[in-house]
C-alpha positions in Angstrom: 70.7 54.0 246.6 74.2 55.3 247.4 73.9 59.0 246.9 75.2 61.7 249.2 72.7 64.1 247.9 71.5 65.2 244.5 73.4 63.7 241.5 74.4 67.2 240.4 76.4 67.6 243.6 78.7 64.7 242.4 79.5 63.6 246.0 80.2 60.0 246.5 80.3 58.2 249.8 80.5 54.5 248.7 83.2 54.4 246.0 86.2 56.3 247.4 86.7 57.6 250.9 89.5 60.0 251.7 90.3 60.7 255.4 90.0 64.4 254.5 86.4 64.3 253.2 83.2 62.4 253.5 83.0 61.9 249.7 84.8 62.6 246.5 84.0 64.5 243.4 83.5 63.0 240.0 86.1 64.6 237.7 85.3 62.8 234.5 82.0 61.3 233.5 81.0 58.2 231.6 81.2 58.6 227.8 80.4 55.2 226.4 81.3 54.5 222.8 78.7 54.3 220.0 80.1 50.9 219.1 81.9 48.5 221.5 85.1 48.6 219.5 85.3 52.5 219.4 87.1 54.8 221.8 85.3 56.1 224.9 85.5 56.6 228.6 83.9 53.4 230.0 83.5 54.6 233.6 83.8 57.6 235.9 86.9 59.2 237.5 86.6 60.0 241.1 89.0 62.5 242.7 91.4 60.5 245.0 94.9 60.3 246.1 97.2 57.3 246.6 96.5 55.7 249.9 92.8 56.6 250.0 90.6 53.7 251.0 88.1 52.3 248.5 84.7 51.5 249.9 82.6 48.8 248.3 79.6 50.4 246.5 77.8 47.0 246.6 78.1 43.5 248.2 80.0 41.0 246.1 83.2 39.1 245.8 86.7 40.0 244.8 86.9 38.6 241.2 90.3 40.1 240.2 93.3 41.7 242.0 96.4 42.4 240.0 97.6 44.1 236.9 96.0 44.5 233.5 98.2 46.0 230.8 100.5 47.3 233.5 97.7 48.9 235.4 96.9 48.0 239.0 93.2 47.0 239.2 90.7 45.4 241.6 87.4 44.0 240.5 84.3 43.1 242.5 81.7 40.7 241.0 78.1 41.8 241.9 75.5 39.4 240.3 76.0 39.9 236.6 78.1 43.0 237.0 81.9 43.5 237.3 82.9 46.7 239.1 86.6 47.5 238.4 88.7 50.2 240.1 92.1 51.5 238.8 94.6 52.2 240.2 93.8 49.9 243.1 95.5 47.3 245.2 94.1 44.9 247.9 95.5 42.3 250.2 92.2 40.3 249.8 92.5 37.2 247.7 90.2 36.5 244.8 87.0 34.9 246.1 86.8 37.0 249.2 83.3 38.4 250.0 83.1 42.2 250.4 80.3 44.1 252.0 78.7 47.3 250.8 80.1 50.2 252.7 83.2 48.4 253.9 86.8 49.0 252.7 88.1 46.5 250.2 91.2 48.2 248.6 93.3 51.3 248.5 94.1 53.7 245.7 97.6 52.4 244.9 99.9 50.9 242.2 100.5 51.8 238.6 98.2 53.6 236.2 98.5 56.2 233.5 94.8 57.1 233.7 94.8 60.4 235.7 98.3 61.1 237.0 97.6 60.1 240.7 94.7 62.4 241.0 91.8 60.0 240.7 90.5 56.5 240.7 88.7 55.1 237.7 85.5 53.1 238.3 84.0 51.1 235.5 81.1 48.7 235.5 80.6 46.0 232.9 77.4 44.0 232.5 78.1 40.3 231.8 80.5 40.0 228.9 78.9 42.9 227.0 78.1 46.5 227.6 79.6 49.0 230.0 77.3 50.8 232.4 77.5 54.3 233.8 78.6 54.0 237.5 77.0 57.3 238.3 73.6 55.7 237.7 74.4 53.4 240.7 74.9 56.5 242.8 71.7 58.3 242.0 68.5 57.4 243.8 65.9 56.0 241.5 62.2 56.2 241.8 59.7 53.8 240.2 56.2 55.0 239.3 53.3 53.2 237.9 51.6 54.9 235.0 48.0 54.1 234.1 47.5 52.6 230.7 45.0 54.5 228.7 
């Protein structure tokens, strides 16, 4: 899919792009809660600096651009998934199509998430569970297994 190599290398090309590097490192992994109401880390943190461009990891539409609880966020709707980035700001209005691999926002605005050292990327499926964004970055293989 969108991997820059093996998943263990933690290099990402299509989520955050800094002028200084071809990809960015995952500094905090997904740690979903056991129950929806419990504490957890519902996404991944990607090393980034204010001003870095955010590159769309999938084709979709801007579904939100603004603040949530004082944090600057931009969301992209991709089929039944909502991809949210924080801190992020965009000049694109809600409803604007974005293409995979193209810039859609910048790391900017307010957030207390990681002290200006990362961008948080979360993925929510429908109105329910959160997904691990790292799975979207890892190539998947499908194999048919004979039924005995």
